N, C-alpha and C positions, 0 to 999 in steps of 0.2 A: 504494500500500500504506500510506503514511503517513496519508492521509486516512481510509481505512477503519479504521485502528487508533484514530484520534482519535474517530471515531464510536462505536466500541465502548466507549470509556471514559466516555461521557456519562452513564451511570447509568440509572436507572429511566426507561423510555420515557414514562411519564406525569409524570415529575418536571420540575423547572425547574432550569436550570443555576444554580450558586452556592447551592443549598440554600434558596432563598426559600420554596418550598412547604413544606418541612420546618419552617421557622421559623413560617410562618403556622399550620400544623397544631399546632405546639407551643404557640403563643400561644392558639389556640382551645381546646386541651386544658386549658391552665392556667386560662383564664376559666371553662370548664366545671367544673373542680375547685373553683374558688372559689364558683361558684353552688351546687354541692352542699354545700360547707362551710357556707354561710349557711343553706341549707334543712335541713341535718341535725338541728339542735336546735329547729327551728321547730315549734310545735304549733298546730293549728287549734282554736279554741274548740268544745267539744262542744255548745254551745247553738245553734250554727248548723245549721238544718235540712238544707240541701243545699249544702255548700260546694263541690261539684264544678263548679258553674257560676261560681264566683268566681275572679277573678284580680286581684291587686294588682301594679302595676309600680312598682319602686323603683329609685332611683339612689343609690349609696353611694360616698363618696370613700374611696380607699385611700391612706393616708399613705406617705411615703417609707420609713418603717421597718415597713411592712406591718401597720399597725393600722387599725381601723375608724374612719373619720372621720365627718363629718356625712352624713346621708342625707336624701332627700326622697321623698315618695310622688309619683311622676310621674302615675300613673293609679289612681284609687281603684276598689275593687271594687264600691262602692255599699253595702257593709255595714261600718258603723263597727267592729264587733267583729273582723271579719276583717282590716281595715286595721290595727287596733290590735295584732293578733297579730304582724304584720310589723314594726311599730314596736318592739314589745317585743323581738323577736329582735335587731334592730340595737342597741338600748339595752343588752341583756344582754351582747352581745359587746364593746361599747364599755366598759361598766362593769367587765368582767372583764379588760380590757386585752389581749384576745386578739391574738396575733400570727398573721397568716395564713401559709399555706405559701409557701415560696420558689418563684419562677418557675424553670423550667428554664434552665440557663446560656445556651443559644443564643438565648433571647428576653428575658433579664434586662433588656437596655437598653430594650425596649418598655414595661417596667413599672417604670421608675425615676421618681423624683419622685412627685408627687401625681397620681393618675389616678382615673377614675370607672368603676364597673362597674354595668351595668343588669341587674336581676334581675326575672323574672316569678315571683311566688309564686302558684301555681295550686292551688286547692282539691282537685283530683283526686289530688294527691300522686303 
């Protein structure tokens, strides 16, 4: 009876003991929240004929105090104007001194210090 009782207390049948899956999900959700944060104010130049085929991959450093650090274009879209619109978004956030949202408490330790976030800026929006 003691063993059956312990099995009942294990939680979600798809979960992982000690909450690791929840932490992974919370970390993924936070990364997703930041990606949306960066894309929210981004505008695609209207002079580009078909931006839906374009994607620029960027890597941005997040500082320990949750500010936008240096960034690099990891993969160019092939269109200088499109790539520049991505550069402009990072530069705008950096010049405004924007503070990024705080990570959830259960994953805060994963996002301490300086870390890097990769973002795909896709013309499909």
